[in-house]
C-alpha positions as CSV (number, residue, x, y, z in Angstrom):
1,M,-155.4,199.6,161.3
2,I,-152.2,201.7,160.7
3,L,-150.0,199.1,162.3
4,E,-151.5,196.4,160.1
5,W,-150.8,198.6,157.0
6,F,-147.2,198.8,158.0
7,S,-146.6,195.1,158.4
8,V,-143.1,193.6,157.6
9,T,-144.6,192.0,154.5
10,R,-146.1,195.2,153.1
11,T,-143.0,197.3,154.0
12,L,-140.8,194.8,152.1
13,G,-143.2,195.0,149.1
14,L,-143.4,198.8,149.1
15,T,-139.6,199.0,149.4
16,S,-139.1,196.5,146.6
17,F,-141.4,198.1,144.1
18,C,-140.2,201.6,145.0
19,L,-136.7,200.5,144.2
20,S,-137.6,198.9,140.9
21,F,-139.7,201.9,140.0
22,A,-136.9,204.2,140.8
23,G,-134.4,202.1,138.8
24,S,-136.6,202.0,135.7
25,S,-137.3,205.8,136.1
26,L,-133.6,206.6,136.3
27,R,-132.9,204.3,133.3
28,W,-135.7,206.0,131.3
29,R,-134.4,209.5,132.3
30,K,-130.9,208.5,131.2
31,C,-132.2,207.4,127.8
32,R,-134.0,210.7,127.3
33,K,-130.9,212.7,128.4
34,D,-128.8,210.8,125.9
35,G,-131.3,211.4,123.1
36,V,-132.0,207.6,122.8
37,S,-135.4,206.1,122.6
38,G,-136.4,205.1,126.1
39,R,-139.9,203.8,125.3
40,F,-138.9,200.3,126.5
41,F,-137.9,201.7,129.9
42,S,-141.0,203.9,130.1
43,V,-143.1,200.8,129.8
44,L,-141.1,199.2,132.6
45,C,-141.5,202.4,134.6
46,V,-145.3,202.4,134.2
47,V,-145.7,198.8,135.1
48,Q,-143.4,199.2,138.2
49,M,-145.5,202.3,139.2
50,F,-148.7,200.2,138.9
51,L,-147.2,197.5,141.1
52,L,-146.1,200.0,143.7
53,L,-149.5,201.7,143.8
54,D,-151.1,198.2,144.0
55,M,-149.0,197.4,147.0
56,A,-150.1,200.7,148.6
57,F,-153.8,200.4,147.8
58,D,-154.4,196.6,147.6
59,W,-156.0,196.7,144.1
60,R,-155.3,193.0,143.5
61,W,-157.3,192.1,146.6
62,K,-160.1,194.5,145.7
63,L,-160.3,192.8,142.3
64,H,-160.3,189.4,143.9
65,E,-163.1,190.5,146.3
66,F,-165.1,191.8,143.4
67,W,-164.9,188.5,141.5
68,M,-165.5,186.5,144.7
69,R,-168.7,188.5,145.5
70,A,-169.9,188.2,141.9
71,A,-169.4,184.4,142.1
72,M,-171.2,184.2,145.4
73,T,-174.1,186.3,144.0
74,S,-174.3,184.0,141.0
75,G,-174.1,180.9,143.2
76,V,-171.0,179.5,141.5
77,Y,-168.4,180.3,144.2
78,E,-168.0,176.7,145.2
79,Q,-167.2,175.8,141.6
80,R,-164.2,178.2,141.3
81,R,-161.4,175.8,141.8
82,G,-161.4,174.3,138.3
83,P,-161.4,177.7,136.6
84,Q,-158.7,179.0,139.0
85,L,-156.5,176.0,138.1
86,V,-157.0,176.6,134.4
87,A,-156.2,180.3,134.8
88,L,-153.1,179.5,136.8
89,G,-152.0,177.0,134.2
90,V,-152.5,179.5,131.3
91,L,-150.7,182.2,133.4
92,W,-147.7,180.0,134.1
93,V,-147.4,178.8,130.5
94,S,-147.7,182.4,129.2
95,L,-145.1,183.6,131.7
96,A,-142.6,180.9,130.8
97,S,-143.1,181.2,127.0
98,T,-143.0,185.0,127.1
99,S,-139.9,185.0,129.3
100,V,-138.1,182.7,126.8
101,A,-139.2,184.9,123.9
102,I,-138.0,188.1,125.6
103,L,-134.6,186.5,126.4
104,N,-134.3,185.2,122.8
105,R,-135.4,188.4,121.2
106,M,-133.2,190.7,123.4
107,R,-130.2,188.4,123.6
108,R,-127.9,191.3,122.6
109,R,-129.3,193.5,125.5
110,I,-129.3,190.9,128.2
111,G,-129.6,193.5,131.0
112,A,-132.8,195.0,129.4
113,A,-134.1,191.4,128.9
114,V,-133.5,190.5,132.5
115,A,-135.2,193.7,133.7
116,A,-138.2,192.9,131.4
117,V,-138.4,189.3,132.6
118,G,-138.2,190.5,136.3
119,T,-141.1,192.9,135.6
120,L,-143.1,190.3,133.7
121,L,-142.7,187.8,136.5
122,S,-143.8,190.5,139.0
123,T,-147.0,191.1,137.1
124,G,-147.4,187.4,136.9
125,L,-147.2,187.1,140.7
126,W,-149.7,190.0,140.9
127,A,-152.1,188.0,138.7
128,C,-151.4,184.8,140.7
129,E,-152.4,186.7,143.9
130,A,-155.5,188.0,142.3
131,I,-156.6,184.5,141.2
132,S,-156.0,183.4,144.8
133,Y,-156.0,179.6,144.5
134,H,-156.0,178.3,148.0
135,A,-153.1,175.9,147.7
136,V,-150.9,178.6,146.2
137,D,-152.0,181.1,148.8
138,A,-151.0,178.7,151.5
139,V,-147.4,178.8,150.3
140,L,-147.2,182.5,149.4
141,Y,-148.7,183.7,152.6
142,Q,-146.9,181.5,155.1
143,T,-144.7,183.5,157.4
144,V,-141.0,183.2,157.6
145,G,-139.4,183.3,161.1
146,G,-142.5,183.3,163.2
147,V,-145.7,185.3,163.6
148,A,-144.3,188.8,163.1
149,G,-142.0,187.7,160.3
150,P,-142.5,188.5,156.6
151,M,-144.5,186.2,154.4
152,N,-142.9,184.2,151.6
153,V,-144.6,186.4,149.0
154,S,-142.6,189.4,150.2
155,L,-139.3,187.6,149.7
156,I,-140.4,186.8,146.1
157,W,-141.3,190.5,145.6
158,C,-137.8,191.4,146.8
159,A,-136.2,188.8,144.5
160,L,-138.1,190.0,141.5
161,A,-137.4,193.6,142.2
162,A,-133.7,192.8,142.6
163,I,-133.7,190.9,139.3
164,T,-135.3,193.9,137.6
165,C,-132.8,196.3,139.2
166,I,-129.8,194.1,138.3
167,G,-131.1,194.0,134.7
168,L,-131.5,197.8,134.6
169,W,-128.0,198.3,136.1
170,T,-126.4,195.8,133.7
171,D,-128.0,197.5,130.7
172,S,-127.0,201.0,131.9
173,R,-123.4,199.8,132.4
174,R,-123.3,198.4,128.9
175,F,-124.2,201.7,127.4
176,A,-122.2,203.9,129.7
177,P,-119.9,206.4,128.0
């Protein structure tokens, strides 16, 4: 059980979200120290903390299991594919349009915009995992480099955390004294 909890995939996820949480926390603290509104970074911090805690406690899978059991109890589990596809379509369109809106609205603070988009896409991946459409899961949870290697999803977590951290770093460099 403990060895399963410390898989390569989970360790990469915990590390990724820990780094992006730390980065957003440091950026928020810097704003507070400088007497500037840090509300934007506090929101990123809270979302990154949620993602980190989710990684530690598997909330997305507990939510998925709750809905799966409810569907099985109601006798509609076999009819889930259509609604899952619709939910994924709505999710992807929402993520794309919101990302474009963030980048447009925050074009003068591109670092903060990149951090926001990285965090948004991380929450979108969380939702995608909770929806758990079989064809998407087959790609996300395929291992890289053999049986003991990380899953594709962990590499995406790493990339999104890196995007968030690069955005935070870029924004902090822009406003450095």
